[in-house]
mmCIF file of the C-alpha atoms, coordinates in Angstrom:
data_MODEL
# 
_entry.id   MODEL 
# 
loop_
_atom_site.group_PDB 
_atom_site.id 
_atom_site.type_symbol 
_atom_site.label_atom_id 
_atom_site.label_alt_id 
_atom_site.label_comp_id 
_atom_site.label_asym_id 
_atom_site.label_entity_id 
_atom_site.label_seq_id 
_atom_site.pdbx_PDB_ins_code 
_atom_site.Cartn_x 
_atom_site.Cartn_y 
_atom_site.Cartn_z 
_atom_site.occupancy 
_atom_site.B_iso_or_equiv 
_atom_site.pdbx_formal_charge 
_atom_site.auth_seq_id 
_atom_site.auth_comp_id 
_atom_site.auth_asym_id 
_atom_site.auth_atom_id 
_atom_site.pdbx_PDB_model_num 
ATOM 1   C CA . MET A 1 1   ? 10.977  -10.586 -7.870  1.00 0.00 ? 1   MET A CA 1 
ATOM 2   C CA . LEU A 1 2   ? 8.395   -7.887  -7.395  1.00 0.00 ? 2   LEU A CA 1 
ATOM 3   C CA . LYS A 1 3   ? 5.026   -9.114  -8.524  1.00 0.00 ? 3   LYS A CA 1 
ATOM 4   C CA . SER A 1 4   ? 1.543   -7.740  -8.246  1.00 0.00 ? 4   SER A CA 1 
ATOM 5   C CA . SER A 1 5   ? 0.387   -10.276 -5.701  1.00 0.00 ? 5   SER A CA 1 
ATOM 6   C CA . ARG A 1 6   ? -3.111  -10.101 -4.282  1.00 0.00 ? 6   ARG A CA 1 
ATOM 7   C CA . LYS A 1 7   ? -1.597  -9.131  -0.955  1.00 0.00 ? 7   LYS A CA 1 
ATOM 8   C CA . LEU A 1 8   ? 0.236   -6.179  -2.520  1.00 0.00 ? 8   LEU A CA 1 
ATOM 9   C CA . LEU A 1 9   ? -2.824  -4.993  -4.440  1.00 0.00 ? 9   LEU A CA 1 
ATOM 10  C CA . PHE A 1 10  ? -4.932  -5.296  -1.266  1.00 0.00 ? 10  PHE A CA 1 
ATOM 11  C CA . ALA A 1 11  ? -2.370  -3.179  0.611   1.00 0.00 ? 11  ALA A CA 1 
ATOM 12  C CA . ILE A 1 12  ? -2.372  -0.433  -2.026  1.00 0.00 ? 12  ILE A CA 1 
ATOM 13  C CA . GLU A 1 13  ? -6.181  -0.466  -2.255  1.00 0.00 ? 13  GLU A CA 1 
ATOM 14  C CA . ALA A 1 14  ? -6.495  -0.263  1.543   1.00 0.00 ? 14  ALA A CA 1 
ATOM 15  C CA . VAL A 1 15  ? -4.116  2.709   1.850   1.00 0.00 ? 15  VAL A CA 1 
ATOM 16  C CA . LEU A 1 16  ? -5.831  4.441   -1.071  1.00 0.00 ? 16  LEU A CA 1 
ATOM 17  C CA . ASP A 1 17  ? -9.263  3.771   0.449   1.00 0.00 ? 17  ASP A CA 1 
ATOM 18  C CA . ILE A 1 18  ? -8.173  5.225   3.787   1.00 0.00 ? 18  ILE A CA 1 
ATOM 19  C CA . ALA A 1 19  ? -6.675  8.285   2.096   1.00 0.00 ? 19  ALA A CA 1 
ATOM 20  C CA . TYR A 1 20  ? -9.579  8.886   -0.254  1.00 0.00 ? 20  TYR A CA 1 
ATOM 21  C CA . ASN A 1 21  ? -12.472 8.212   2.116   1.00 0.00 ? 21  ASN A CA 1 
ATOM 22  C CA . ALA A 1 22  ? -10.959 9.570   5.324   1.00 0.00 ? 22  ALA A CA 1 
ATOM 23  C CA . ALA A 1 23  ? -12.930 11.919  7.516   1.00 0.00 ? 23  ALA A CA 1 
ATOM 24  C CA . ASP A 1 24  ? -12.447 13.058  11.090  1.00 0.00 ? 24  ASP A CA 1 
ATOM 25  C CA . THR A 1 25  ? -12.701 9.507   12.410  1.00 0.00 ? 25  THR A CA 1 
ATOM 26  C CA . PRO A 1 26  ? -10.413 6.559   11.631  1.00 0.00 ? 26  PRO A CA 1 
ATOM 27  C CA . VAL A 1 27  ? -11.473 4.181   8.872   1.00 0.00 ? 27  VAL A CA 1 
ATOM 28  C CA . GLN A 1 28  ? -12.451 0.762   10.191  1.00 0.00 ? 28  GLN A CA 1 
ATOM 29  C CA . SER A 1 29  ? -11.264 -2.384  8.435   1.00 0.00 ? 29  SER A CA 1 
ATOM 30  C CA . ARG A 1 30  ? -14.904 -3.463  8.116   1.00 0.00 ? 30  ARG A CA 1 
ATOM 31  C CA . GLU A 1 31  ? -15.578 -0.364  5.985   1.00 0.00 ? 31  GLU A CA 1 
ATOM 32  C CA . ILE A 1 32  ? -12.591 -1.111  3.737   1.00 0.00 ? 32  ILE A CA 1 
ATOM 33  C CA . THR A 1 33  ? -13.780 -4.701  3.358   1.00 0.00 ? 33  THR A CA 1 
ATOM 34  C CA . GLU A 1 34  ? -17.258 -3.545  2.347   1.00 0.00 ? 34  GLU A CA 1 
ATOM 35  C CA . ARG A 1 35  ? -16.051 -0.889  -0.109  1.00 0.00 ? 35  ARG A CA 1 
ATOM 36  C CA . GLN A 1 36  ? -13.159 -2.759  -1.708  1.00 0.00 ? 36  GLN A CA 1 
ATOM 37  C CA . GLY A 1 37  ? -14.367 -6.354  -1.433  1.00 0.00 ? 37  GLY A CA 1 
ATOM 38  C CA . ILE A 1 38  ? -11.136 -7.412  0.283   1.00 0.00 ? 38  ILE A CA 1 
ATOM 39  C CA . PRO A 1 39  ? -11.620 -10.466 2.510   1.00 0.00 ? 39  PRO A CA 1 
ATOM 40  C CA . ARG A 1 40  ? -11.046 -9.432  6.126   1.00 0.00 ? 40  ARG A CA 1 
ATOM 41  C CA . ARG A 1 41  ? -8.743  -12.382 6.844   1.00 0.00 ? 41  ARG A CA 1 
ATOM 42  C CA . TYR A 1 42  ? -6.336  -11.005 4.207   1.00 0.00 ? 42  TYR A CA 1 
ATOM 43  C CA . LEU A 1 43  ? -6.820  -7.366  5.081   1.00 0.00 ? 43  LEU A CA 1 
ATOM 44  C CA . GLU A 1 44  ? -5.991  -7.375  8.800   1.00 0.00 ? 44  GLU A CA 1 
ATOM 45  C CA . PRO A 1 45  ? -2.431  -8.791  8.505   1.00 0.00 ? 45  PRO A CA 1 
ATOM 46  C CA . VAL A 1 46  ? -1.655  -6.365  5.671   1.00 0.00 ? 46  VAL A CA 1 
ATOM 47  C CA . LEU A 1 47  ? -2.934  -3.422  7.703   1.00 0.00 ? 47  LEU A CA 1 
ATOM 48  C CA . GLN A 1 48  ? -0.747  -4.491  10.634  1.00 0.00 ? 48  GLN A CA 1 
ATOM 49  C CA . GLN A 1 49  ? 2.319   -4.600  8.345   1.00 0.00 ? 49  GLN A CA 1 
ATOM 50  C CA . LEU A 1 50  ? 1.516   -1.079  7.166   1.00 0.00 ? 50  LEU A CA 1 
ATOM 51  C CA . VAL A 1 51  ? 1.167   0.103   10.780  1.00 0.00 ? 51  VAL A CA 1 
ATOM 52  C CA . ARG A 1 52  ? 4.564   -1.384  11.695  1.00 0.00 ? 52  ARG A CA 1 
ATOM 53  C CA . ALA A 1 53  ? 6.082   0.503   8.739   1.00 0.00 ? 53  ALA A CA 1 
ATOM 54  C CA . ASP A 1 54  ? 4.463   3.794   9.905   1.00 0.00 ? 54  ASP A CA 1 
ATOM 55  C CA . ILE A 1 55  ? 2.466   4.072   6.694   1.00 0.00 ? 55  ILE A CA 1 
ATOM 56  C CA . LEU A 1 56  ? -0.727  3.762   8.733   1.00 0.00 ? 56  LEU A CA 1 
ATOM 57  C CA . ILE A 1 57  ? -1.590  4.474   12.352  1.00 0.00 ? 57  ILE A CA 1 
ATOM 58  C CA . GLY A 1 58  ? -3.834  2.049   14.202  1.00 0.00 ? 58  GLY A CA 1 
ATOM 59  C CA . VAL A 1 59  ? -6.348  3.660   16.558  1.00 0.00 ? 59  VAL A CA 1 
ATOM 60  C CA . ARG A 1 60  ? -7.740  1.402   19.272  1.00 0.00 ? 60  ARG A CA 1 
ATOM 61  C CA . GLY A 1 61  ? -11.163 1.467   20.847  1.00 0.00 ? 61  GLY A CA 1 
ATOM 62  C CA . PRO A 1 62  ? -14.785 1.157   19.783  1.00 0.00 ? 62  PRO A CA 1 
ATOM 63  C CA . ARG A 1 63  ? -14.417 3.983   17.246  1.00 0.00 ? 63  ARG A CA 1 
ATOM 64  C CA . GLY A 1 64  ? -10.924 2.933   16.295  1.00 0.00 ? 64  GLY A CA 1 
ATOM 65  C CA . GLY A 1 65  ? -9.584  1.999   12.936  1.00 0.00 ? 65  GLY A CA 1 
ATOM 66  C CA . TYR A 1 66  ? -6.811  3.218   10.687  1.00 0.00 ? 66  TYR A CA 1 
ATOM 67  C CA . ARG A 1 67  ? -5.586  6.545   9.421   1.00 0.00 ? 67  ARG A CA 1 
ATOM 68  C CA . LEU A 1 68  ? -2.575  7.564   7.385   1.00 0.00 ? 68  LEU A CA 1 
ATOM 69  C CA . GLY A 1 69  ? 0.715   7.751   9.240   1.00 0.00 ? 69  GLY A CA 1 
ATOM 70  C CA . ARG A 1 70  ? 1.701   10.883  7.325   1.00 0.00 ? 70  ARG A CA 1 
ATOM 71  C CA . GLU A 1 71  ? 0.550   13.083  4.451   1.00 0.00 ? 71  GLU A CA 1 
ATOM 72  C CA . ARG A 1 72  ? -0.706  11.412  1.270   1.00 0.00 ? 72  ARG A CA 1 
ATOM 73  C CA . ARG A 1 73  ? 1.982   13.118  -0.777  1.00 0.00 ? 73  ARG A CA 1 
ATOM 74  C CA . ARG A 1 74  ? 4.672   11.462  1.355   1.00 0.00 ? 74  ARG A CA 1 
ATOM 75  C CA . ILE A 1 75  ? 3.513   7.851   0.900   1.00 0.00 ? 75  ILE A CA 1 
ATOM 76  C CA . THR A 1 76  ? 4.662   6.187   -2.325  1.00 0.00 ? 76  THR A CA 1 
ATOM 77  C CA . LEU A 1 77  ? 3.621   2.978   -4.001  1.00 0.00 ? 77  LEU A CA 1 
ATOM 78  C CA . GLY A 1 78  ? 7.267   1.881   -3.892  1.00 0.00 ? 78  GLY A CA 1 
ATOM 79  C CA . GLU A 1 79  ? 7.271   2.143   -0.104  1.00 0.00 ? 79  GLU A CA 1 
ATOM 80  C CA . ILE A 1 80  ? 4.089   0.081   0.146   1.00 0.00 ? 80  ILE A CA 1 
ATOM 81  C CA . CYS A 1 81  ? 5.595   -2.545  -2.203  1.00 0.00 ? 81  CYS A CA 1 
ATOM 82  C CA . ARG A 1 82  ? 8.776   -2.798  -0.135  1.00 0.00 ? 82  ARG A CA 1 
ATOM 83  C CA . THR A 1 83  ? 6.755   -3.067  3.069   1.00 0.00 ? 83  THR A CA 1 
ATOM 84  C CA . VAL A 1 84  ? 4.444   -5.811  1.859   1.00 0.00 ? 84  VAL A CA 1 
ATOM 85  C CA . ASP A 1 85  ? 6.670   -7.855  -0.485  1.00 0.00 ? 85  ASP A CA 1 
ATOM 86  C CA . GLY A 1 86  ? 10.165  -6.386  -0.052  1.00 0.00 ? 86  GLY A CA 1 
ATOM 87  C CA . GLY A 1 87  ? 11.530  -8.438  2.824   1.00 0.00 ? 87  GLY A CA 1 
ATOM 88  C CA . LEU A 1 88  ? 10.958  -11.763 1.087   1.00 0.00 ? 88  LEU A CA 1 
ATOM 89  C CA . GLU A 1 89  ? 12.487  -10.451 -2.108  1.00 0.00 ? 89  GLU A CA 1 
ATOM 90  C CA . ALA A 1 90  ? 15.715  -9.391  -0.436  1.00 0.00 ? 90  ALA A CA 1 
ATOM 91  C CA . GLU A 1 91  ? 15.994  -12.745 1.353   1.00 0.00 ? 91  GLU A CA 1 
ATOM 92  C CA . GLU A 1 92  ? 15.542  -14.626 -1.934  1.00 0.00 ? 92  GLU A CA 1 
ATOM 93  C CA . ASP A 1 93  ? 18.288  -12.520 -3.550  1.00 0.00 ? 93  ASP A CA 1 
ATOM 94  C CA . ARG A 1 94  ? 20.780  -13.318 -0.776  1.00 0.00 ? 94  ARG A CA 1 
ATOM 95  C CA . GLN A 1 95  ? 20.085  -17.061 -0.814  1.00 0.00 ? 95  GLN A CA 1 
ATOM 96  C CA . ASP A 1 96  ? 20.006  -17.510 -4.587  1.00 0.00 ? 96  ASP A CA 1 
ATOM 97  C CA . THR A 1 97  ? 23.586  -18.605 -5.275  1.00 0.00 ? 97  THR A CA 1 
ATOM 98  C CA . GLU A 1 98  ? 22.677  -21.778 -7.153  1.00 0.00 ? 98  GLU A CA 1 
ATOM 99  C CA . GLY A 1 99  ? 22.176  -22.157 -10.862 1.00 0.00 ? 99  GLY A CA 1 
ATOM 100 C CA . SER A 1 100 ? 24.365  -21.744 -13.870 1.00 0.00 ? 100 SER A CA 1 
ATOM 101 C CA . GLU A 1 101 ? 27.042  -19.108 -14.285 1.00 0.00 ? 101 GLU A CA 1 
ATOM 102 C CA . LEU A 1 102 ? 25.007  -17.678 -17.172 1.00 0.00 ? 102 LEU A CA 1 
ATOM 103 C CA . GLY A 1 103 ? 22.003  -17.269 -14.886 1.00 0.00 ? 103 GLY A CA 1 
ATOM 104 C CA . ARG A 1 104 ? 23.998  -15.779 -11.990 1.00 0.00 ? 104 ARG A CA 1 
ATOM 105 C CA . GLU A 1 105 ? 26.124  -13.434 -14.080 1.00 0.00 ? 105 GLU A CA 1 
ATOM 106 C CA . VAL A 1 106 ? 23.743  -12.382 -16.855 1.00 0.00 ? 106 VAL A CA 1 
ATOM 107 C CA . LEU A 1 107 ? 20.086  -13.087 -16.159 1.00 0.00 ? 107 LEU A CA 1 
ATOM 108 C CA . ARG A 1 108 ? 19.835  -12.295 -12.446 1.00 0.00 ? 108 ARG A CA 1 
ATOM 109 C CA . PRO A 1 109 ? 21.565  -8.890  -12.722 1.00 0.00 ? 109 PRO A CA 1 
ATOM 110 C CA . LEU A 1 110 ? 19.212  -8.015  -15.590 1.00 0.00 ? 110 LEU A CA 1 
ATOM 111 C CA . TRP A 1 111 ? 16.220  -9.068  -13.520 1.00 0.00 ? 111 TRP A CA 1 
ATOM 112 C CA . ALA A 1 112 ? 17.455  -7.095  -10.493 1.00 0.00 ? 112 ALA A CA 1 
ATOM 113 C CA . GLY A 1 113 ? 17.921  -4.013  -12.675 1.00 0.00 ? 113 GLY A CA 1 
ATOM 114 C CA . LEU A 1 114 ? 14.389  -4.295  -14.028 1.00 0.00 ? 114 LEU A CA 1 
ATOM 115 C CA . ARG A 1 115 ? 13.035  -4.655  -10.502 1.00 0.00 ? 115 ARG A CA 1 
ATOM 116 C CA . ASP A 1 116 ? 14.975  -1.567  -9.407  1.00 0.00 ? 116 ASP A CA 1 
ATOM 117 C CA . GLU A 1 117 ? 13.604  0.422   -12.376 1.00 0.00 ? 117 GLU A CA 1 
ATOM 118 C CA . LEU A 1 118 ? 10.057  -0.636  -11.536 1.00 0.00 ? 118 LEU A CA 1 
ATOM 119 C CA . LEU A 1 119 ? 10.492  0.339   -7.888  1.00 0.00 ? 119 LEU A CA 1 
ATOM 120 C CA . ALA A 1 120 ? 11.928  3.709   -8.944  1.00 0.00 ? 120 ALA A CA 1 
ATOM 121 C CA . LYS A 1 121 ? 8.826   4.324   -11.063 1.00 0.00 ? 121 LYS A CA 1 
ATOM 122 C CA . LEU A 1 122 ? 6.582   3.270   -8.166  1.00 0.00 ? 122 LEU A CA 1 
ATOM 123 C CA . ASP A 1 123 ? 8.518   5.621   -5.872  1.00 0.00 ? 123 ASP A CA 1 
ATOM 124 C CA . ALA A 1 124 ? 7.438   8.472   -8.148  1.00 0.00 ? 124 ALA A CA 1 
ATOM 125 C CA . VAL A 1 125 ? 3.722   7.714   -7.616  1.00 0.00 ? 125 VAL A CA 1 
ATOM 126 C CA . THR A 1 126 ? 2.202   8.933   -4.368  1.00 0.00 ? 126 THR A CA 1 
ATOM 127 C CA . ILE A 1 127 ? -1.104  8.172   -2.717  1.00 0.00 ? 127 ILE A CA 1 
ATOM 128 C CA . GLU A 1 128 ? -1.968  11.839  -3.387  1.00 0.00 ? 128 GLU A CA 1 
ATOM 129 C CA . ASP A 1 129 ? -1.448  11.166  -7.130  1.00 0.00 ? 129 ASP A CA 1 
ATOM 130 C CA . LEU A 1 130 ? -3.902  8.256   -6.981  1.00 0.00 ? 130 LEU A CA 1 
ATOM 131 C CA . CYS A 1 131 ? -6.440  10.321  -5.008  1.00 0.00 ? 131 CYS A CA 1 
ATOM 132 C CA . ALA A 1 132 ? -6.193  13.063  -7.654  1.00 0.00 ? 132 ALA A CA 1 
ATOM 133 C CA . GLU A 1 133 ? -6.721  10.433  -10.367 1.00 0.00 ? 133 GLU A CA 1 
ATOM 134 C CA . ALA A 1 134 ? -9.823  9.153   -8.557  1.00 0.00 ? 134 ALA A CA 1 
ATOM 135 C CA . ARG A 1 135 ? -11.202 12.699  -8.204  1.00 0.00 ? 135 ARG A CA 1 
ATOM 136 C CA . GLY A 1 136 ? -10.492 13.337  -11.875 1.00 0.00 ? 136 GLY A CA 1 
ATOM 137 C CA . ARG A 1 137 ? -12.443 10.237  -12.830 1.00 0.00 ? 137 ARG A CA 1 
ATOM 138 C CA . GLY A 1 138 ? -15.393 11.372  -10.717 1.00 0.00 ? 138 GLY A CA 1 
ATOM 139 C CA . ILE A 1 139 ? -15.179 8.563   -8.192  1.00 0.00 ? 139 ILE A CA 1 
ATOM 140 C CA . ARG A 1 140 ? -17.441 9.445   -5.304  1.00 0.00 ? 140 ARG A CA 1 
ATOM 141 C CA . LYS A 1 141 ? -16.023 9.544   -1.785  1.00 0.00 ? 141 LYS A CA 1 
ATOM 142 C CA . ILE A 1 142 ? -17.871 7.174   0.480   1.00 0.00 ? 142 ILE A CA 1 
ATOM 143 C CA . GLY A 1 143 ? -16.447 8.198   3.853   1.00 0.00 ? 143 GLY A CA 1 
ATOM 144 C CA . LYS A 1 144 ? -18.434 10.076  6.441   1.00 0.00 ? 144 LYS A CA 1 
ATOM 145 C CA . SER A 1 145 ? -18.422 13.757  5.670   1.00 0.00 ? 145 SER A CA 1 
ATOM 146 C CA . ALA A 1 146 ? -17.251 16.102  8.366   1.00 0.00 ? 146 ALA A CA 1 
ATOM 147 C CA . LEU A 1 147 ? -19.914 18.305  9.860   1.00 0.00 ? 147 LEU A CA 1 
ATOM 148 C CA . ASP A 1 148 ? -19.486 22.031  9.396   1.00 0.00 ? 148 ASP A CA 1 
ATOM 149 C CA . PHE A 1 149 ? -21.007 24.224  12.077  1.00 0.00 ? 149 PHE A CA 1 
ATOM 150 C CA . THR A 1 150 ? -19.964 27.527  10.488  1.00 0.00 ? 150 THR A CA 1 
ATOM 151 C CA . ILE A 1 151 ? -22.622 30.216  10.511  1.00 0.00 ? 151 ILE A CA 1 
# 
């Protein structure tokens, strides 16, 4: 069952933070921790999951950090949900053959359908949509601004 676990919310907040506050340099996990209040011990494993799924790119080195793996408009909340919580969900579905016939034949298909509807709705929301919402609400960007040397 898809649920809004802390881990999932941390993952979405981290990707949104990187997208919204990005500049020319990668965003360090320390910066995300400071801005979002996400404990670092929870954040690092989530960021690594997102890197393995090509949602983020990890940049090594003293000025390393994280940046988006592709354009904001091509990253959906549904994809983040499947990356962070999806594997466990699918495993539970395959192993759940116990219970009453009523539960297996009526309740579980209903529940699976609701989950699929929710994921379809989340697939329609992109990180770009959330960035636009933040701009519309006047939320200030905190990332380092790029220098402009135009004369």
